[in-house]
Biotite code that builds the C-alpha atoms (Angstrom):
import biotite.structure as struc

atoms = struc.array([
    struc.Atom([-14.832, -8.432, 10.600], chain_id="A", res_id=1, res_name="LEU", atom_name="CA", element="C"),
    struc.Atom([-12.176, -6.357, 8.934], chain_id="A", res_id=2, res_name="ASN", atom_name="CA", element="C"),
    struc.Atom([-11.639, -2.800, 10.191], chain_id="A", res_id=3, res_name="TYR", atom_name="CA", element="C"),
    struc.Atom([-12.277, -1.468, 6.666], chain_id="A", res_id=4, res_name="LYS", atom_name="CA", element="C"),
    struc.Atom([-15.593, -3.319, 6.468], chain_id="A", res_id=5, res_name="ASP", atom_name="CA", element="C"),
    struc.Atom([-16.763, -2.041, 9.848], chain_id="A", res_id=6, res_name="MET", atom_name="CA", element="C"),
    struc.Atom([-19.615, 0.444, 10.219], chain_id="A", res_id=7, res_name="ASN", atom_name="CA", element="C"),
    struc.Atom([-18.258, 3.974, 9.719], chain_id="A", res_id=8, res_name="THR", atom_name="CA", element="C"),
    struc.Atom([-19.669, 5.188, 13.043], chain_id="A", res_id=9, res_name="ASN", atom_name="CA", element="C"),
    struc.Atom([-17.979, 2.329, 14.914], chain_id="A", res_id=10, res_name="VAL", atom_name="CA", element="C"),
    struc.Atom([-14.647, 3.073, 13.184], chain_id="A", res_id=11, res_name="ARG", atom_name="CA", element="C"),
    struc.Atom([-14.960, 6.721, 14.205], chain_id="A", res_id=12, res_name="ILE", atom_name="CA", element="C"),
    struc.Atom([-15.721, 5.725, 17.816], chain_id="A", res_id=13, res_name="MET", atom_name="CA", element="C"),
    struc.Atom([-12.636, 3.474, 17.895], chain_id="A", res_id=14, res_name="ILE", atom_name="CA", element="C"),
    struc.Atom([-10.453, 6.277, 16.530], chain_id="A", res_id=15, res_name="GLU", atom_name="CA", element="C"),
    struc.Atom([-11.933, 8.811, 18.964], chain_id="A", res_id=16, res_name="GLU", atom_name="CA", element="C"),
    struc.Atom([-11.442, 6.401, 21.879], chain_id="A", res_id=17, res_name="HIS", atom_name="CA", element="C"),
    struc.Atom([-7.807, 5.811, 20.922], chain_id="A", res_id=18, res_name="ALA", atom_name="CA", element="C"),
    struc.Atom([-7.273, 9.581, 20.601], chain_id="A", res_id=19, res_name="ASN", atom_name="CA", element="C"),
    struc.Atom([-8.897, 10.219, 23.992], chain_id="A", res_id=20, res_name="ALA", atom_name="CA", element="C"),
    struc.Atom([-6.520, 7.708, 25.613], chain_id="A", res_id=21, res_name="LEU", atom_name="CA", element="C"),
    struc.Atom([-3.534, 9.392, 23.946], chain_id="A", res_id=22, res_name="LYS", atom_name="CA", element="C"),
    struc.Atom([-4.734, 12.785, 25.215], chain_id="A", res_id=23, res_name="ARG", atom_name="CA", element="C"),
    struc.Atom([-5.188, 11.406, 28.732], chain_id="A", res_id=24, res_name="ILE", atom_name="CA", element="C"),
    struc.Atom([-1.617, 10.093, 28.737], chain_id="A", res_id=25, res_name="ASN", atom_name="CA", element="C"),
    struc.Atom([-0.110, 13.254, 27.255], chain_id="A", res_id=26, res_name="ALA", atom_name="CA", element="C"),
    struc.Atom([-2.019, 15.607, 29.556], chain_id="A", res_id=27, res_name="ASN", atom_name="CA", element="C"),
    struc.Atom([-1.291, 13.463, 32.608], chain_id="A", res_id=28, res_name="THR", atom_name="CA", element="C"),
    struc.Atom([2.429, 13.590, 31.842], chain_id="A", res_id=29, res_name="ALA", atom_name="CA", element="C"),
    struc.Atom([2.214, 17.371, 31.349], chain_id="A", res_id=30, res_name="TYR", atom_name="CA", element="C"),
    struc.Atom([0.212, 17.771, 34.562], chain_id="A", res_id=31, res_name="PHE", atom_name="CA", element="C"),
    struc.Atom([2.690, 15.703, 36.587], chain_id="A", res_id=32, res_name="ASN", atom_name="CA", element="C"),
    struc.Atom([5.531, 17.908, 35.352], chain_id="A", res_id=33, res_name="ASN", atom_name="CA", element="C"),
    struc.Atom([3.526, 21.130, 35.712], chain_id="A", res_id=34, res_name="ALA", atom_name="CA", element="C"),
    struc.Atom([2.768, 20.657, 39.407], chain_id="A", res_id=35, res_name="VAL", atom_name="CA", element="C"),
    struc.Atom([6.521, 20.348, 40.070], chain_id="A", res_id=36, res_name="LYS", atom_name="CA", element="C"),
    struc.Atom([7.384, 23.416, 37.990], chain_id="A", res_id=37, res_name="ASN", atom_name="CA", element="C"),
    struc.Atom([7.034, 26.819, 39.666], chain_id="A", res_id=38, res_name="ASP", atom_name="CA", element="C"),
    struc.Atom([6.875, 28.488, 36.238], chain_id="A", res_id=39, res_name="LYS", atom_name="CA", element="C"),
    struc.Atom([3.512, 26.831, 35.500], chain_id="A", res_id=40, res_name="VAL", atom_name="CA", element="C"),
    struc.Atom([0.620, 28.596, 37.219], chain_id="A", res_id=41, res_name="SER", atom_name="CA", element="C"),
    struc.Atom([-1.744, 26.705, 39.490], chain_id="A", res_id=42, res_name="LYS", atom_name="CA", element="C"),
    struc.Atom([-4.583, 27.843, 37.209], chain_id="A", res_id=43, res_name="ILE", atom_name="CA", element="C"),
    struc.Atom([-2.939, 26.164, 34.215], chain_id="A", res_id=44, res_name="THR", atom_name="CA", element="C"),
    struc.Atom([-2.385, 22.980, 36.218], chain_id="A", res_id=45, res_name="ALA", atom_name="CA", element="C"),
    struc.Atom([-6.037, 23.042, 37.340], chain_id="A", res_id=46, res_name="ALA", atom_name="CA", element="C"),
    struc.Atom([-7.171, 23.515, 33.740], chain_id="A", res_id=47, res_name="ASN", atom_name="CA", element="C"),
    struc.Atom([-5.123, 20.502, 32.673], chain_id="A", res_id=48, res_name="ILE", atom_name="CA", element="C"),
    struc.Atom([-6.707, 18.485, 35.498], chain_id="A", res_id=49, res_name="ALA", atom_name="CA", element="C"),
    struc.Atom([-10.141, 19.445, 34.136], chain_id="A", res_id=50, res_name="LEU", atom_name="CA", element="C"),
    struc.Atom([-9.132, 18.311, 30.662], chain_id="A", res_id=51, res_name="LEU", atom_name="CA", element="C"),
    struc.Atom([-7.895, 14.983, 32.015], chain_id="A", res_id=52, res_name="ILE", atom_name="CA", element="C"),
    struc.Atom([-11.194, 14.473, 33.848], chain_id="A", res_id=53, res_name="ARG", atom_name="CA", element="C"),
    struc.Atom([-13.190, 15.231, 30.711], chain_id="A", res_id=54, res_name="ASP", atom_name="CA", element="C"),
    struc.Atom([-11.042, 13.014, 28.462], chain_id="A", res_id=55, res_name="TYR", atom_name="CA", element="C"),
    struc.Atom([-11.524, 10.168, 30.960], chain_id="A", res_id=56, res_name="LYS", atom_name="CA", element="C"),
    struc.Atom([-15.286, 10.733, 30.854], chain_id="A", res_id=57, res_name="ASN", atom_name="CA", element="C"),
    struc.Atom([-15.185, 10.770, 27.043], chain_id="A", res_id=58, res_name="LEU", atom_name="CA", element="C"),
    struc.Atom([-13.153, 7.553, 26.957], chain_id="A", res_id=59, res_name="ALA", atom_name="CA", element="C"),
    struc.Atom([-15.599, 5.844, 29.345], chain_id="A", res_id=60, res_name="LYS", atom_name="CA", element="C"),
    struc.Atom([-18.585, 6.998, 27.286], chain_id="A", res_id=61, res_name="THR", atom_name="CA", element="C"),
    struc.Atom([-16.969, 5.726, 24.089], chain_id="A", res_id=62, res_name="LEU", atom_name="CA", element="C"),
    struc.Atom([-16.196, 2.388, 25.770], chain_id="A", res_id=63, res_name="GLU", atom_name="CA", element="C"),
    struc.Atom([-19.894, 2.080, 26.653], chain_id="A", res_id=64, res_name="THR", atom_name="CA", element="C"),
    struc.Atom([-20.948, 2.974, 23.109], chain_id="A", res_id=65, res_name="CYS", atom_name="CA", element="C"),
    struc.Atom([-18.464, 0.489, 21.637], chain_id="A", res_id=66, res_name="LEU", atom_name="CA", element="C"),
    struc.Atom([-19.684, -2.197, 24.023], chain_id="A", res_id=67, res_name="HIS", atom_name="CA", element="C"),
    struc.Atom([-23.248, -1.496, 22.872], chain_id="A", res_id=68, res_name="ASN", atom_name="CA", element="C"),
    struc.Atom([-22.031, -2.009, 19.277], chain_id="A", res_id=69, res_name="GLU", atom_name="CA", element="C"),
    struc.Atom([-20.433, -5.346, 20.222], chain_id="A", res_id=70, res_name="GLY", atom_name="CA", element="C"),
    struc.Atom([-16.856, -4.031, 20.335], chain_id="A", res_id=71, res_name="ILE", atom_name="CA", element="C"),
    struc.Atom([-14.680, -4.707, 23.376], chain_id="A", res_id=72, res_name="GLU", atom_name="CA", element="C"),
    struc.Atom([-11.525, -2.828, 24.340], chain_id="A", res_id=73, res_name="PHE", atom_name="CA", element="C"),
    struc.Atom([-8.578, -4.255, 26.244], chain_id="A", res_id=74, res_name="THR", atom_name="CA", element="C"),
    struc.Atom([-6.184, -2.166, 28.371], chain_id="A", res_id=75, res_name="PRO", atom_name="CA", element="C"),
    struc.Atom([-3.316, -3.021, 26.003], chain_id="A", res_id=76, res_name="ASP", atom_name="CA", element="C"),
    struc.Atom([-5.089, -1.127, 23.206], chain_id="A", res_id=77, res_name="GLY", atom_name="CA", element="C"),
    struc.Atom([-6.789, -3.915, 21.289], chain_id="A", res_id=78, res_name="LYS", atom_name="CA", element="C"),
    struc.Atom([-10.361, -3.807, 20.034], chain_id="A", res_id=79, res_name="TYR", atom_name="CA", element="C"),
    struc.Atom([-12.372, -6.984, 19.473], chain_id="A", res_id=80, res_name="TYR", atom_name="CA", element="C"),
    struc.Atom([-15.781, -7.656, 18.013], chain_id="A", res_id=81, res_name="GLU", atom_name="CA", element="C"),
    struc.Atom([-17.989, -9.718, 20.291], chain_id="A", res_id=82, res_name="ASN", atom_name="CA", element="C"),
    struc.Atom([-19.485, -12.274, 17.922], chain_id="A", res_id=83, res_name="VAL", atom_name="CA", element="C"),
    struc.Atom([-21.248, -14.530, 20.429], chain_id="A", res_id=84, res_name="ALA", atom_name="CA", element="C"),
    struc.Atom([-21.930, -15.093, 24.097], chain_id="A", res_id=85, res_name="GLU", atom_name="CA", element="C"),
    struc.Atom([-22.207, -18.622, 25.361], chain_id="A", res_id=86, res_name="ILE", atom_name="CA", element="C"),
    struc.Atom([-24.248, -19.153, 28.503], chain_id="A", res_id=87, res_name="ASN", atom_name="CA", element="C"),
    struc.Atom([-23.135, -22.372, 30.165], chain_id="A", res_id=88, res_name="THR", atom_name="CA", element="C"),
    struc.Atom([-25.353, -22.110, 33.220], chain_id="A", res_id=89, res_name="SER", atom_name="CA", element="C"),
    struc.Atom([-28.240, -24.543, 33.398], chain_id="A", res_id=90, res_name="LYS", atom_name="CA", element="C"),
    struc.Atom([-31.608, -23.297, 34.574], chain_id="A", res_id=91, res_name="LYS", atom_name="CA", element="C"),
    struc.Atom([-33.765, -25.548, 36.705], chain_id="A", res_id=92, res_name="ASN", atom_name="CA", element="C"),
    struc.Atom([-37.224, -25.924, 35.445], chain_id="A", res_id=93, res_name="GLY", atom_name="CA", element="C"),
])
């Protein structure tokens, strides 16, 4: 299935998931620098930590939604459509 031919809602979820991961990385880098910088208030650092938590929750929710739509995500940033599942176990009976 070509990305252009994909359901619009699924395309949006993929884009939102990719954006959430980018925001996690950017905010984590900022947070790691902020906690070492006396010029950044502890309140600001705590707020960034809250954002990171929420972006991680959003990413996890989107991964679940994508999985429900038959789309799998790999840690290296690739998305695949699950076209079939082969069950090789034999049932007795």
